C-alpha positions as CSV (number, residue, x, y, z in Angstrom):
1,X,-62.4,-19.5,87.9
2,X,-63.8,-16.5,89.6
3,X,-63.6,-12.9,88.5
4,X,-61.3,-12.2,91.5
5,X,-58.8,-14.7,90.2
6,X,-58.7,-13.1,86.8
7,X,-58.1,-9.6,88.3
8,X,-55.3,-10.9,90.4
9,X,-53.7,-12.6,87.4
10,X,-54.0,-9.4,85.4
11,X,-52.0,-7.5,88.0
12,X,-49.3,-10.0,88.4
13,X,-45.8,-8.4,88.3
14,X,-43.1,-10.4,86.4
15,X,-39.6,-9.1,87.3
16,X,-37.8,-10.9,84.4
17,X,-37.0,-9.2,81.1
18,X,-35.4,-10.3,77.9
19,X,-32.5,-8.6,76.1
20,X,-32.8,-9.1,72.3
21,X,-30.5,-8.8,69.4
22,X,-30.8,-5.4,67.7
23,X,-29.7,-6.9,64.3
24,X,-28.8,-10.1,62.6
25,X,-25.3,-11.4,62.7
26,X,-22.8,-13.3,64.9
27,X,-22.9,-12.7,68.6
28,X,-19.7,-11.9,70.5
29,X,-19.0,-11.0,74.1
30,X,-18.0,-7.6,75.2
31,X,-14.3,-8.2,75.6
32,X,-12.0,-10.9,74.1
33,X,-14.8,-13.3,73.4
34,X,-16.4,-13.1,76.8
35,X,-19.8,-11.8,77.8
36,X,-21.3,-10.5,81.0
37,X,-21.5,-13.1,83.7
38,X,-24.5,-14.6,85.4
39,X,-25.3,-12.8,88.6
40,X,-23.6,-9.6,87.5
41,X,-25.6,-6.4,88.1
42,X,-26.1,-4.4,84.9
43,X,-27.2,-0.9,84.3
44,X,-29.7,0.2,81.7
45,X,-27.7,0.9,78.5
46,X,-24.8,-1.3,79.4
47,X,-23.4,-3.4,76.6
48,X,-23.5,-7.2,77.2
49,X,-22.1,-8.2,73.8
50,X,-21.9,-7.2,70.2
51,X,-23.4,-8.5,66.9
52,X,-21.1,-8.6,64.0
53,X,-22.4,-8.6,60.4
54,X,-20.3,-7.9,57.3
55,X,-17.6,-6.1,59.4
56,X,-20.2,-3.9,61.2
57,X,-20.2,-4.3,65.0
58,X,-23.5,-3.4,66.7
59,X,-23.5,-3.3,70.5
60,X,-26.2,-5.4,72.3
61,X,-27.2,-3.2,75.2
62,X,-29.7,-4.0,78.0
63,X,-32.5,-1.5,78.1
64,X,-33.1,-2.5,81.8
65,X,-31.1,-2.4,85.0
66,X,-31.0,-5.6,87.1
67,X,-29.3,-8.9,87.7
68,X,-28.1,-10.9,84.7
69,X,-29.7,-14.3,85.3
70,X,-28.3,-16.0,82.2
71,X,-27.1,-15.7,78.6
72,X,-29.3,-17.2,76.0
73,X,-26.8,-16.7,73.1
74,X,-23.3,-18.3,73.0
75,X,-20.3,-16.5,71.6
76,X,-20.0,-17.3,67.9
77,X,-23.7,-18.1,67.6
78,X,-25.5,-16.6,64.5
79,X,-28.6,-14.6,65.6
80,X,-31.5,-12.9,63.9
81,X,-32.8,-9.5,64.8
82,X,-35.1,-9.8,67.9
83,X,-33.7,-13.1,69.0
84,X,-33.3,-13.3,72.8
85,X,-29.6,-12.9,73.9
86,X,-30.0,-12.8,77.7
87,X,-32.5,-12.6,80.5
88,X,-32.4,-10.6,83.7
89,X,-34.3,-9.8,86.8
90,X,-35.1,-6.1,87.0
91,X,-34.1,-4.1,90.0
């Protein structure tokens, strides 16, 4: 491997980002058990679901704007803090 190849790899831009659970609990979609759909454009700060723990509901908001590529958590799934919930391609 040459030094040039290392430099190119260090500058590689990866447009995908993960949205992670802000706290532990059970994941639910944003409305009536649903969550944002694949291919949906989301804005930074937009809720894509909620985590419920002991009656406290904490929104799961994406810190990035982009296209929602897929949900990694299912409604009703128990999550731990920091666990990936969704992935998106940033705009």
